C-alpha positions in Angstrom: 13.5 -21.7 -25.3 12.9 -20.0 -21.9 9.8 -20.5 -19.8 7.1 -17.9 -20.1 7.1 -15.3 -17.2 4.3 -15.9 -14.8 3.0 -12.4 -15.3 2.2 -13.2 -19.0 0.2 -16.3 -18.2 -3.5 -16.5 -17.7 -5.2 -14.9 -14.7 -6.2 -18.3 -13.3 -2.6 -19.4 -13.4 -1.4 -16.2 -11.7 -4.0 -16.6 -8.9 -3.1 -20.3 -8.4 0.6 -19.4 -8.3 0.1 -16.8 -5.6 -2.1 -19.0 -3.5 0.4 -21.9 -3.8 3.2 -19.7 -2.7 1.4 -18.7 0.5 0.4 -22.3 1.2 4.0 -23.5 0.7 5.4 -20.6 2.9 3.0 -21.4 5.7 3.7 -25.1 5.6 7.5 -24.3 5.6 7.2 -22.0 8.6 4.9 -24.2 10.7 7.7 -26.1 12.5 9.4 -22.8 13.3 6.2 -21.2 14.5 5.6 -24.2 16.7 9.1 -24.0 18.2 8.7 -20.2 18.8 5.3 -20.7 20.5 6.6 -23.6 22.7 9.5 -21.4 23.8 6.9 -19.0 25.2 4.8 -21.5 27.0 4.8 -22.6 30.6 5.4 -26.2 31.8 1.7 -26.5 32.8 0.6 -25.4 29.3 2.8 -28.0 27.6 1.7 -30.8 30.0 -2.0 -30.0 29.1 -1.2 -30.7 25.5 -1.6 -27.2 24.2 1.0 -27.4 21.4 -0.6 -25.3 18.7 -2.9 -22.9 20.6 -2.2 -19.6 22.1 -0.2 -20.0 25.3 -2.4 -19.5 28.4 0.5 -17.9 30.1 3.3 -16.1 28.2 6.7 -17.1 29.7 9.0 -15.5 27.1 11.3 -13.6 29.4 11.3 -16.3 32.0 12.1 -19.1 29.6 14.8 -17.2 27.7 16.4 -16.1 30.9 16.3 -19.5 32.4 17.9 -21.2 29.4 21.1 -19.2 30.2 20.9 -19.3 34.0 19.9 -23.0 34.4 21.7 -24.6 31.5 25.2 -24.3 29.9 23.7 -22.6 26.9 26.2 -19.7 27.1 29.1 -22.1 27.1 27.6 -24.0 24.1 27.3 -20.8 22.2 30.9 -19.8 23.0 32.1 -23.2 21.9 30.3 -22.9 18.6 31.9 -19.5 18.0 35.3 -20.8 18.9 34.9 -23.7 16.5 33.0 -22.1 13.6 35.0 -18.9 13.1 38.5 -20.5 12.8 37.1 -23.3 10.7 35.5 -20.8 8.3 38.6 -18.7 8.1 40.8 -21.8 7.5 38.5 -23.4 4.9 38.0 -20.2 2.9 41.7 -19.3 3.0 42.9 -22.7 1.9 40.2 -23.0 -0.8 41.0 -19.6 -2.2 44.6 -20.4 -2.6 43.8 -23.8 -4.1 41.2 -22.3 -6.4 43.7 -19.8 -7.7 46.3 -22.5 -8.3 43.8 -24.7 -10.1 42.3 -21.9 -12.1 45.4 -19.9 -13.3 48.4 -22.3 -13.2 48.9 -24.9 -15.9 50.6 -28.0 -14.5 50.5 -31.8 -15.0 47.6 -33.4 -13.1 45.6 -30.1 -12.8 42.4 -31.7 -14.1 42.9 -34.8 -12.0 43.5 -32.8 -8.8 40.4 -30.7 -9.5 38.4 -33.8 -10.2 39.6 -35.1 -6.8 38.2 -32.0 -5.1 34.9 -32.5 -6.9 34.7 -36.2 -6.2 35.2 -35.6 -2.5 31.9 -33.8 -2.4 30.0 -37.0 -3.4 31.4 -39.2 -0.6 28.6 -39.8 2.0 29.9 -38.3 5.2 28.3 -41.0 7.3 30.8 -43.7 6.0 33.6 -41.5 7.4 32.3 -41.7 10.9 34.4 -44.6 12.2 37.7 -43.7 10.4 37.5 -40.0 11.4 36.8 -40.9 15.0 39.6 -43.4 15.2 41.9 -40.9 13.5 41.1 -38.1 16.0 41.6 -40.6 18.9 45.0 -41.8 17.6 46.1 -38.1 17.2 44.9 -37.1 20.6 42.4 -34.7 19.1 39.2 -36.5 20.2 36.9 -34.3 22.3 38.9 -31.2 21.5 38.0 -28.0 19.7 41.1 -28.3 17.6 40.1 -31.7 16.3 36.6 -30.5 15.3 38.1 -27.3 13.6 40.6 -29.3 11.6 38.0 -31.8 10.5 35.6 -29.1 9.3 38.4 -27.3 7.4 39.3 -30.6 5.7 35.7 -31.6 5.1 34.7 -28.3 3.6 37.8 -27.9 1.5 36.4 -29.8 -1.5 33.2 -27.7 -1.9 35.0 -24.4 -1.1 37.8 -25.1 -3.7 35.2 -26.0 -6.3 33.3 -22.8 -5.5 36.4 -20.5 -5.6 38.0 -22.1 -8.6 34.9 -21.5 -10.7 34.9 -17.8 -9.8 38.7 -17.3 -10.2 38.8 -19.0 -13.6 36.5 -16.3 -15.0 39.0 -13.5 -14.1 40.8 -12.1 -17.2 44.2 -13.7 -17.7 45.5 -10.4 -19.0 45.4 -8.8 -15.5 47.6 -11.6 -14.1 50.0 -11.7 -17.0 50.4 -7.9 -17.0 51.4 -8.1 -13.3 53.9 -11.0 -14.0 55.5 -9.0 -16.8 56.0 -6.1 -14.3 57.9 -8.6 -12.1 55.2 -8.8 -9.3 55.5 -12.0 -7.2 52.7 -14.5 -7.3 51.8 -13.9 -3.7 51.4 -10.2 -4.4 49.4 -10.9 -7.5 47.1 -13.1 -5.4 46.8 -10.6 -2.6 46.5 -7.3 -4.6 44.8 -8.5 -7.8 42.9 -11.7 -7.3 41.5 -11.2 -3.8 39.9 -7.8 -4.4 38.1 -9.1 -7.5 36.7 -12.2 -5.7 35.7 -10.5 -2.5 32.0 -10.9 -3.1 32.5 -14.6 -3.8 34.5 -14.9 -0.5 31.7 -13.2 1.4 29.1 -15.5 -0.1 31.2 -18.6 0.6 31.9 -17.5 4.2 28.2 -17.1 4.9 27.4 -20.6 3.4 30.2 -22.3 5.3 29.4 -20.5 8.5 25.9 -21.9 8.3 27.0 -25.4 7.4 29.5 -25.6 10.3 27.3 -23.8 12.9 24.4 -26.1 12.2 26.5 -29.3 12.2 25.1 -31.9 14.6 26.4 -35.2 13.3 30.1 -34.5 13.8 29.6 -32.5 17.0 28.0 -35.7 18.3 30.6 -38.1 17.0 33.8 -36.2 17.9 32.8 -34.4 21.1 31.4 -35.7 24.4 32.1 -33.0 27.1 30.3 -29.8 27.8 33.7 -27.9 27.7 33.9 -28.5 24.0 30.3 -29.4 22.9 28.9 -26.9 20.4 25.3 -25.5 20.6 23.7 -28.0 18.2 24.8 -31.0 20.3 24.3 -29.0 23.5 20.6 -28.5 22.9 20.1 -32.2 22.7 22.0 -32.5 26.0 19.3 -30.3 27.7 16.9 -33.2 27.5 16.9 -34.9 30.8 16.7 -38.7 31.5 13.2 -38.7 32.8 11.8 -35.3 31.9 12.3 -32.9 28.9 11.9 -29.2 29.4 10.6 -28.5 26.0 10.2 -24.8 26.7 13.9 -24.5 27.4 14.9 -26.7 24.5 12.7 -24.6 22.2 14.2 -21.3 23.6 17.7 -22.7 23.1 16.9 -23.7 19.5 15.7 -20.2 18.7 18.8 -18.7 20.3 21.1 -21.1 18.4 19.4 -20.2 15.1 20.0 -16.4 15.5 23.7 -16.1 14.7 23.5 -17.5 11.1 20.3 -15.5 10.5 22.0 -12.3 11.7 25.1 -13.0 9.7 23.1 -13.6 6.5 21.2 -10.3 6.8 24.4 -8.4 7.7 26.1 -9.9 4.6 23.1 -10.1 2.4 24.3 -7.5 -0.1 27.7 -9.3 -0.5 26.1 -12.7 -0.5 23.8 -11.9 -3.4 26.6 -10.1 -5.2 28.8 -13.2 -4.8 26.2 -15.6 -6.1 25.4 -13.5 -9.1 29.0 -12.6 -9.9 29.6 -13.3 -13.6 25.9 -14.2 -14.2 25.6 -11.6 -17.0 29.1 -12.2 -18.4 29.2 -12.6 -22.2 
């Protein structure tokens, strides 16, 4: 019924498996290695076409310093933080409340409403480009951090609600019923009973949504046009000049932009894994 563990297969299969893993890992890391090497090269090294070799002159400190002193990279990073953090908090808070209502309250249209949240995840986001842009312009939210935050909260609500509802529905109904019998209000039940039990799920969801919003490029390009609001993903593309591209600075900026999600993942790794495996051994 279940696949045979790789350790119990033949020696040749085990060797092929380990070799294939290393090959896949190297191929997956090649673009990142190329970007890291480019961020340490000099302009002359790049102009000579040395893209994959060892840099003739290491410019690590110079390039990473220059990306902050000669470009608005610090502003782009600040904008991303000011957009991503409120959007994550809003999306997770709303989805947790909605997930609790859909999981533990019986009302007419419950299944239809839940299906609506699920169906929203299958809508290609590209077809929303013109309606969303026109909506933000009509509401006076175009090229503002508020507009981008509200959009991300709304756009992530479907997946987040699906995620949280599936965790909350597995909580014992007896705990909630016992609190209701004691006369505890629904808000206190949610705050003191449900939230502590789904804390790992909230941590895992927060890491995922932070990564999604931080790495968003499409909507940052559609809904923002000024450096005062532009997040780091769109800001990196703005570093490319009209006639000349400073690839060493673009690469250094890309590495800097990738650090916050990586740091957050490792900082929340224990909670992230606990959230994803919550309930996996139930029953």
